[in-house]
VEXMAR-916070 format. One record per residue (C-alpha): x, y, z; residue in three letters; residue number from 1. Coordinates in steps of 0.05 Angstrom, whole numbers, plus 32768, in hexadecimal, padded with zeros to 4 digits. Each point is the difference from the previous one (the first is absolute). Example, Ala and Ser with C-alpha at 12.3 -4.5 7.8 and 13.67 -1.06 7.14 Angstrom:
{{80F6; 7FA6; 809C}; "ALA"; 1} {{801B; 8045; 7FF3}; "SER"; 2} 
//
This chain:
{{8000; 8000; 8000}; "UNK"; 1} {{8039; 8030; 8010}; "UNK"; 2} {{8014; 8000; 7FB7}; "UNK"; 3} {{7FBC; 8018; 7FE7}; "UNK"; 4} {{7FF5; 8038; 8032}; "UNK"; 5} {{8010; 8044; 7FE2}; "UNK"; 6} {{803D; 8021; 8020}; "UNK"; 7} {{7FD6; 803E; 800F}; "UNK"; 8} {{7FC2; 7FDB; 801A}; "UNK"; 9} {{800E; 801A; 8046}; "UNK"; 10} {{8023; 8041; 7FEE}; "UNK"; 11} {{7FF6; 8035; 8034}; "UNK"; 12} {{7FEA; 7FCD; 8035}; "UNK"; 13} {{8024; 7FF2; 8041}; "UNK"; 14} {{8002; 7FB8; 8018}; "UNK"; 15} {{8011; 7FF1; 8049}; "UNK"; 16} {{8018; 7FB9; 800A}; "UNK"; 17} {{8006; 7FEB; 8049}; "UNK"; 18} {{802F; 7FC4; 8004}; "UNK"; 19} {{801F; 8019; 7FBF}; "UNK"; 20} {{8045; 7FE2; 800F}; "UNK"; 21} {{7FE4; 7FB9; 8004}; "UNK"; 22} {{7FF8; 7FCD; 7FC8}; "UNK"; 23} {{7FB9; 8011; 7FEC}; "UNK"; 24} {{8006; 804A; 8012}; "UNK"; 25} {{803F; 800D; 7FD7}; "UNK"; 26} {{7FE0; 7FE1; 7FC2}; "UNK"; 27} {{7FC2; 802A; 800B}; "UNK"; 28} {{802C; 803D; 8004}; "UNK"; 29} {{8023; 7FEE; 7FBF}; "UNK"; 30} {{7FC0; 7FF4; 7FD8}; "UNK"; 31} {{7FDD; 803D; 801C}; "UNK"; 32} {{803C; 802B; 7FEE}; "UNK"; 33} {{8003; 7FE1; 7FBA}; "UNK"; 34} {{7FB7; 8016; 7FF7}; "UNK"; 35} {{8015; 8047; 8010}; "UNK"; 36} {{7FF1; 8007; 804B}; "UNK"; 37} {{802D; 8023; 8031}; "UNK"; 38} {{800D; 7FCD; 8037}; "UNK"; 39} {{8008; 8007; 804B}; "UNK"; 40} {{8022; 7FC2; 801C}; "UNK"; 41} {{7FEF; 7FF3; 8048}; "UNK"; 42} {{8033; 7FD4; 8024}; "UNK"; 43} {{8007; 7FE9; 8047}; "UNK"; 44} {{804B; 7FF4; 8008}; "UNK"; 45} {{801E; 7FF2; 7FBB}; "UNK"; 46} {{8013; 8048; 7FF2}; "UNK"; 47} {{803A; 7FEF; 7FD1}; "UNK"; 48} {{7FD5; 7FD0; 7FD8}; "UNK"; 49} {{7FC6; 8030; 7FFC}; "UNK"; 50} {{802C; 8039; 7FE9}; "UNK"; 51} {{8020; 7FD4; 7FCB}; "UNK"; 52} {{7FBB; 7FED; 7FE7}; "UNK"; 53} {{7FEB; 8049; 7FFC}; "UNK"; 54} {{803F; 8012; 7FD9}; "UNK"; 55} {{7FF6; 7FC7; 7FCE}; "UNK"; 56} {{7FB7; 8010; 7FF0}; "UNK"; 57} {{7FF0; 8020; 7FBD}; "UNK"; 58} {{7FE9; 8047; 8003}; "UNK"; 59} {{8011; 8035; 8034}; "UNK"; 60} {{7FED; 8016; 8045}; "UNK"; 61} {{7FFC; 7FBC; 8021}; "UNK"; 62} {{8011; 8000; 804A}; "UNK"; 63} {{8009; 7FCE; 8039}; "UNK"; 64} {{7FE5; 800F; 8045}; "UNK"; 65} {{8000; 7FD8; 8041}; "UNK"; 66} {{7FBF; 7FE6; 801F}; "UNK"; 67} {{7FF2; 7FCC; 8035}; "UNK"; 68} {{7FB8; 7FEB; 7FF8}; "UNK"; 69} {{7FFA; 7FE5; 8047}; "UNK"; 70} {{800A; 8048; 8019}; "UNK"; 71} {{7FC9; 8030; 7FED}; "UNK"; 72} {{802B; 803D; 800F}; "UNK"; 73} {{8032; 7FE6; 7FCC}; "UNK"; 74} {{7FC8; 7FF9; 7FCD}; "UNK"; 75} {{7FE9; 8047; 800E}; "UNK"; 76} {{8048; 801A; 7FF7}; "UNK"; 77} {{8008; 7FD7; 7FC0}; "UNK"; 78} {{7FBF; 801D; 7FE4}; "UNK"; 79} {{8016; 8046; 800F}; "UNK"; 80} {{8044; 7FF6; 7FE0}; "UNK"; 81} {{7FE2; 7FE0; 7FC2}; "UNK"; 82} {{7FCE; 8039; 7FF5}; "UNK"; 83} {{8035; 8034; 800F}; "UNK"; 84} {{802D; 7FE3; 7FCB}; "UNK"; 85} {{7FCC; 7FEF; 7FCB}; "UNK"; 86} {{7FC4; 802D; 800F}; "UNK"; 87} {{7FCD; 7FC9; 7FF4}; "UNK"; 88} {{7FF2; 7FB6; 8004}; "UNK"; 89} {{7FD6; 7FDB; 7FCC}; "UNK"; 90} {{8010; 7FB7; 800C}; "UNK"; 91} {{800F; 7FDD; 8042}; "UNK"; 92} {{801B; 7FB9; 7FFD}; "UNK"; 93} {{8003; 7FDB; 8043}; "UNK"; 94} {{8035; 7FCA; 7FF5}; "UNK"; 95} {{8020; 7FFE; 8045}; "UNK"; 96} {{7FF4; 7FC8; 8033}; "UNK"; 97} {{8020; 7FCA; 802A}; "UNK"; 98} {{7FF4; 7FB7; 8011}; "UNK"; 99} {{8021; 7FC5; 8021}; "UNK"; 100} {{7FF5; 7FB6; 7FEF}; "UNK"; 101} {{7FD8; 7FDD; 8036}; "UNK"; 102} {{7FDF; 7FBC; 7FF4}; "UNK"; 103} {{7FB5; 8009; 8003}; "UNK"; 104} {{7FF7; 7FC5; 8030}; "UNK"; 105} {{8034; 801B; 8031}; "UNK"; 106} {{7FD2; 802F; 8027}; "UNK"; 107} {{8033; 800D; 8037}; "UNK"; 108} {{8034; 8017; 7FCE}; "UNK"; 109} {{7FD3; 8037; 7FE7}; "UNK"; 110} {{800E; 802F; 803A}; "UNK"; 111} {{7FDD; 8040; 8011}; "UNK"; 112} {{803E; 8026; 7FEB}; "UNK"; 113} {{8000; 7FE1; 7FBA}; "UNK"; 114} {{7FB5; 800C; 7FF9}; "UNK"; 115} {{8007; 8049; 8014}; "UNK"; 116} {{803B; 800B; 7FD2}; "UNK"; 117} {{7FDD; 7FE1; 7FC4}; "UNK"; 118} {{7FBF; 8026; 800A}; "UNK"; 119} {{8022; 8043; 800D}; "UNK"; 120} {{802B; 7FFB; 7FC2}; "UNK"; 121} {{7FCE; 7FE0; 7FD1}; "UNK"; 122} {{7FBF; 8022; 8015}; "UNK"; 123} {{8006; 803A; 8031}; "UNK"; 124} {{803C; 801E; 7FDD}; "UNK"; 125} {{7FDE; 7FFC; 7FBD}; "UNK"; 126} {{7FC2; 8022; 801B}; "UNK"; 127} {{8029; 8036; 8022}; "UNK"; 128} {{8024; 800E; 7FBE}; "UNK"; 129} {{7FBF; 8005; 7FDA}; "UNK"; 130} {{7FE3; 802D; 8036}; "UNK"; 131} {{803C; 802F; 7FF8}; "UNK"; 132} {{7FFF; 8003; 7FB4}; "UNK"; 133} {{7FB5; 7FFF; 7FF4}; "UNK"; 134} {{7FF6; 804C; 7FFE}; "UNK"; 135} {{8038; 8008; 7FCD}; "UNK"; 136} {{7FE6; 7FC7; 7FD5}; "UNK"; 137} {{7FB9; 801B; 8003}; "UNK"; 138} {{8018; 8045; 7FEB}; "UNK"; 139} {{8014; 7FE5; 7FBC}; "UNK"; 140} {{7FB9; 7FE5; 7FF6}; "UNK"; 141} {{801F; 7FC3; 7FE0}; "UNK"; 142} {{8027; 7FE0; 8039}; "UNK"; 143} {{8013; 7FB8; 8003}; "UNK"; 144} {{8014; 7FD2; 8039}; "UNK"; 145} {{801C; 7FBB; 7FF2}; "UNK"; 146} {{8009; 7FD1; 803B}; "UNK"; 147} {{802E; 7FC4; 7FF6}; "UNK"; 148} {{7FDA; 7FC7; 8021}; "UNK"; 149} {{8008; 7FB5; 7FF7}; "UNK"; 150} {{7FD8; 7FC2; 7FEC}; "UNK"; 151} {{800B; 7FEC; 8049}; "UNK"; 152} {{7FC6; 8030; 800F}; "UNK"; 153} {{7FCE; 7FD1; 7FE0}; "UNK"; 154} {{8023; 7FBC; 7FFF}; "UNK"; 155} {{8015; 8000; 8049}; "UNK"; 156} {{8043; 7FE4; 7FEA}; "UNK"; 157} {{803C; 802B; 800E}; "UNK"; 158} {{803D; 800C; 802A}; "UNK"; 159} {{7FD7; 8002; 8040}; "UNK"; 160} {{7FB7; 8006; 8016}; "UNK"; 161} {{8008; 8048; 8016}; "UNK"; 162} {{801B; 8013; 7FBB}; "UNK"; 163} {{7FC3; 7FDF; 7FDF}; "UNK"; 164} {{7FD3; 8027; 8030}; "UNK"; 165} {{8024; 8042; 7FF5}; "UNK"; 166} {{7FFC; 7FFA; 7FB4}; "UNK"; 167} {{7FB6; 7FEC; 8004}; "UNK"; 168} {{7FF6; 803F; 8029}; "UNK"; 169} {{8026; 8028; 7FCB}; "UNK"; 170} {{7FD1; 7FE6; 7FCA}; "UNK"; 171} {{7FC3; 8016; 8029}; "UNK"; 172} {{8022; 8043; 800C}; "UNK"; 173} {{8007; 8007; 7FB5}; "UNK"; 174} {{7FB6; 7FF3; 7FF7}; "UNK"; 175} {{7FEB; 802F; 8038}; "UNK"; 176} {{802D; 8039; 7FEA}; "UNK"; 177} {{7FEB; 7FF8; 7FB7}; "UNK"; 178} {{7FBA; 8013; 8017}; "UNK"; 179} {{8015; 8035; 8032}; "UNK"; 180} {{8032; 8025; 7FD4}; "UNK"; 181} {{7FDA; 7FFC; 7FBD}; "UNK"; 182} {{7FFB; 8021; 7FD0}; "UNK"; 183} {{803F; 8029; 800A}; "UNK"; 184} {{802C; 7FC4; 8011}; "UNK"; 185} {{7FFF; 7FB9; 7FE5}; "UNK"; 186} {{801A; 7FC9; 802D}; "UNK"; 187} {{801A; 7FBD; 7FE5}; "UNK"; 188} {{8024; 7FC3; 801B}; "UNK"; 189} {{8033; 7FD5; 7FDB}; "UNK"; 190} {{8005; 7FB9; 801B}; "UNK"; 191} {{803F; 7FD8; 7FEE}; "UNK"; 192} {{800D; 7FB7; 8010}; "UNK"; 193} {{8047; 7FE9; 8011}; "UNK"; 194} {{802D; 8038; 7FE7}; "UNK"; 195} {{8048; 7FF7; 7FEC}; "UNK"; 196} {{801D; 802E; 8035}; "UNK"; 197} {{8020; 7FF8; 8045}; "UNK"; 198} {{7FC2; 801C; 8023}; "UNK"; 199} {{7FF3; 7FC1; 8028}; "UNK"; 200} {{803E; 7FEC; 8027}; "UNK"; 201} {{801A; 7FB9; 7FF6}; "UNK"; 202} {{7FDE; 7FF1; 7FBD}; "UNK"; 203} {{8037; 7FE8; 7FD3}; "UNK"; 204} {{8003; 7FE5; 7FB9}; "UNK"; 205} {{7FE4; 7FBC; 8014}; "UNK"; 206} {{7FC0; 8021; 801A}; "UNK"; 207} {{7FFA; 802A; 7FC2}; "UNK"; 208} {{8009; 7FC4; 7FD2}; "UNK"; 209} {{7FC9; 7FD9; 8025}; "UNK"; 210} {{7FD2; 803C; 7FFE}; "UNK"; 211} {{800B; 8008; 7FB5}; "UNK"; 212} {{7FF1; 7FB6; 7FF5}; "UNK"; 213} {{7FBE; 8008; 8026}; "UNK"; 214} {{7FEB; 803D; 7FD8}; "UNK"; 215} {{7FD6; 7FF6; 7FC1}; "UNK"; 216} {{802C; 802F; 7FD7}; "UNK"; 217} {{803E; 7FDC; 801A}; "UNK"; 218} {{8026; 803B; 801C}; "UNK"; 219} {{7FFB; 802D; 803C}; "UNK"; 220} {{7FEE; 8049; 7FFD}; "UNK"; 221} {{8037; 8032; 7FEF}; "UNK"; 222} {{8004; 8046; 801C}; "UNK"; 223} {{7FF5; 8019; 7FB9}; "UNK"; 224} {{7FBE; 7FD9; 7FFC}; "UNK"; 225} {{7FE7; 8025; 803D}; "UNK"; 226} {{801B; 8043; 7FE9}; "UNK"; 227} {{7FDD; 7FF9; 7FBD}; "UNK"; 228} {{7FBE; 7FF6; 8025}; "UNK"; 229} {{800D; 803E; 802A}; "UNK"; 230} {{800F; 8027; 7FC0}; "UNK"; 231} {{7FC1; 7FE6; 7FE0}; "UNK"; 232} {{7FD7; 801D; 8039}; "UNK"; 233} {{801B; 8044; 7FEE}; "UNK"; 234} {{8000; 7FFC; 7FB5}; "UNK"; 235} {{7FCB; 7FCF; 7FE8}; "UNK"; 236} {{7FCE; 7FEE; 8036}; "UNK"; 237} {{7FE5; 8045; 800B}; "UNK"; 238} {{7FB9; 7FEB; 800D}; "UNK"; 239} {{8013; 7FCD; 8035}; "UNK"; 240} {{7FFF; 800B; 804B}; "UNK"; 241} {{7FF6; 7FD7; 803E}; "UNK"; 242} {{8019; 7FC0; 7FE1}; "UNK"; 243} {{803E; 7FD5; 7FFD}; "UNK"; 244} {{802C; 7FE8; 7FC7}; "UNK"; 245} {{801A; 7FB9; 800D}; "UNK"; 246} {{8046; 7FF7; 7FE3}; "UNK"; 247} {{8014; 7FB9; 8012}; "UNK"; 248} {{8001; 7FD5; 7FC2}; "UNK"; 249} {{7FC3; 7FDB; 801A}; "UNK"; 250} {{8021; 7FEA; 8041}; "UNK"; 251} {{7FC0; 800C; 8028}; "UNK"; 252} {{7FD9; 7FCE; 7FD6}; "UNK"; 253} 
//
């Protein structure tokens, strides 16, 4: 899809990508910039990586700014810095999150601390980011929010039960906010299956090979697959809101 999107399709738009230094986020930054957007890369700790990504993007004016989505004051500061630098925000991509592998049957291993960390980073932090940017997105009268969810939200299969629950909550948040923020802002979710990144600790090549073999299209999702779906929300699916795009090669079947 990235090859058929006009290079000026998003000219004049500002895209804010939280988690922009990660595997999915960095690809989203690249494709959004290729389509003409000015990109704000939100990173938690990988400053060097985020700045290198910004410098490598096509176009001008891209910046990297720190944000810790578990800390609302950090989100507020990030929002202020982004608007100060760019003057507007048209697209918000929420690609940040954390998880930790915990067998679903091992109830004792899923501690309160893990549960809280997962929900804060995968639900509350996303909501707080949207809350901060919503006025700026609405001011364009054509705002877009894309939440990176997971098929774990509706299959119940994922790195741990809390992660499945947080992503299910994110999907419902997407639905609720699509109603609440319409018509000025559209809200979409993109739901990958197993993605070829290092997001889930401890998942090596053997796991990826098994996942690919169990997927109808016989490979796992790439970051580019997910980024193309994010781009489509901005460039092609302009009459869609409150729904999810499943990008998993049929793994959920």
